[in-house]
N, C-alpha and C positions, 0 to 999 in steps of 0.2 A: 503493500500499500504507500502509494507517495503521499508526500506532506502536501498540503496547501496554505501557503505563506502570504499573511498580512502584511506587505513590505511598504509602508506608507509614511508620508511627510505631514509632520503636524505643528503647532503652536506649543509652546510652554503650556497654556492653558487648554491643549488637547484638542484644537480645531484644524481638519484639515485644509480649511479655506474661510474665505470669510462667507459673510452669508449666501450670497452667490455662488459659492462653490472655489472662486479666484483664490489660486494660492500663489500666483506669480510674485507677490512681496517676498516669500522665501527664495527665489532664485537668486537673490545677494549673496545667500551664503554658501551657494554652491561654487568652491574656489577651487585651486590646482589642486590642496590636498584631498579636500572631499571628492575630486572627480577620479583621482588616483585609486582611493579607497573603493570607487564604485568600480573602476576597471579591474583592479584586482579581485574584487568579492563577487559583486552583483551587477556583471558588464549588461547583461540581456535584460535589466530594470531601465536603462536610459533608450528612451524611445530612438527609432531608426533614424529618424531626421537629425536629432542631436550626436548620436555616433558618427553620422556622416560629416556634419560640421565639424567635429574633430578629428575627423580622419580616424576612426576605430570601427569601419565597416566591418572586419574581419577578424573580430573579437570572438572567441569562441564563447558559448552557453556555458555557464558552470554550474547555476544551480535549476533553471527553469527552461520548459520547453514551450510551456503554454501560459498564456493570460487570459484572467475575466476580469473584466472592467466594467462598471455600469455606464449608462449613458451617458451622464453628464460630464463623467471623466472622458468619454470617447468624444463627445461635442466639443471640447476644448479643443482638438485634434482638427474636427470637421471645420471648425470655424475657420482654420488656417491651411484649407483645403487638402487635408491629410487624411487620407481615407484608411490606410492601414500603419497607425503610427507605431506600432510591434512587427514590420514585417519580417524580423528574424523569429519570431515566435507563431505558435497557433494562436490565434485571437478568437476570442468571445465576448461578445458584448451583450450585454443583460439589458434589455427593452422590451417594452410591453406596446410600445407605440412605434418604433421603427419597424415595419413590415418586410421591408427588404433591404439588403445588405447593400451598401454603395462599394462594397471592394469585395473579389473572390475570396480575398485572404480573411475576411473577417467574416464569423458565423454568428447568427443573433439566437440568442435563447431568450426567447418569449414566454414561456413557463415551465413549470418545476426546476426553477434554478437548484435546488438541492439535490434532487435527482441526478442531473446532468455532472454536478461537481460531484458527487459520490463515482459515477460513470468514471469520469478523468482522473479520479483520485486511484481507482482501482485497475487502472492501464498499467501495462509492465514498461516502466521506464525509469532510468537513473535520475531523472531531471522529475521537479517539484511542480507544484502550477502557483502559478504567481498571481495573487489577488492585488490589483492596483487599487481598486475601490469602487465606488463612493460610500459613502455613509449607509445608505439604505441596503446595499449589495451587501456589505459586511454584517449588517445586524441580521439580515435575511440568513447570511452563511457562518454566524459565529458559534455553531455549534461543531460545523465542518472546520473551522481556521485551528489547525496544528502548530503554529508559529506564527508569533508576533515579531515583527523587524521594523521598529518605530524611530524615524529619525525626527528628533526633537530639535526644531530652528529656534535660535533664543529671540524668539518675538511673541507677543500677545496679541492677539486678537481682540479678545473683551467678548466676542460672539460671532456666531459663525456656523458653520457646516461640522459637526462633531466626528470623531473618528468613527463610531457607531452611530447608526440612527436611532433613535427612539424605541422603548420598549423590549430593550434585551434583558433579559435574564443573568445574573451573578455568575460569573465564570472567574475560574482560578487558573492563573497561569506562572510559572516558575521563572524566575531571571536568570538567563543562562550567562551573558555577556554585557559590558556596558563599553561603547568605545567613543572617546572624547577626542574633539578636534578644537586647533587653534582658534577658530573663528567663533568659538561657543556652542556648535553642534553636537549633539551626543546621538549615538544609534544603541537602542537597545535592544537586544535579542532575549524573546520570552520563549518557552514553549508550553504547550499546553498540560495541566495539572490533571492527570486521568485518575 
């Protein structure tokens, strides 16, 4: 059984974006030290167009071969004319309103999200499944999440989109590691307490 990892960026106060879901203010903390960390540990979490801009197209996947993301997350790329933001992965977008995929590399999950993710986790693969967001999708999949990798940026939003949507049950995780960066960013890794 492979892992579902919620790899997410958030503010100190636990928001993954402002009330509209915009998280671009966190980008100012993505410096050379942090990019080196991503290249070494999580290269596949960098969007294809970002990898291309940095000359990193040829980086091999280390942890994931599949991504699941919500419609709001996917819309950020669509607004820029990017229909396959993670072309180096198998892409799934969770949406009840997007009836047809704008890209042959992107499959829409319109219903039974939990069933589809369980199917993906049951596949025989050395790689895990990357849950990119957003809050509503993460809330629906909380019981399926095996690992949390939380990139906490030294910024406070005050309000916004929480890491998990409302109505989630209490879930216990065990802290596995904390990595600190010179610019104040923390990357905490938790595993589900079973």
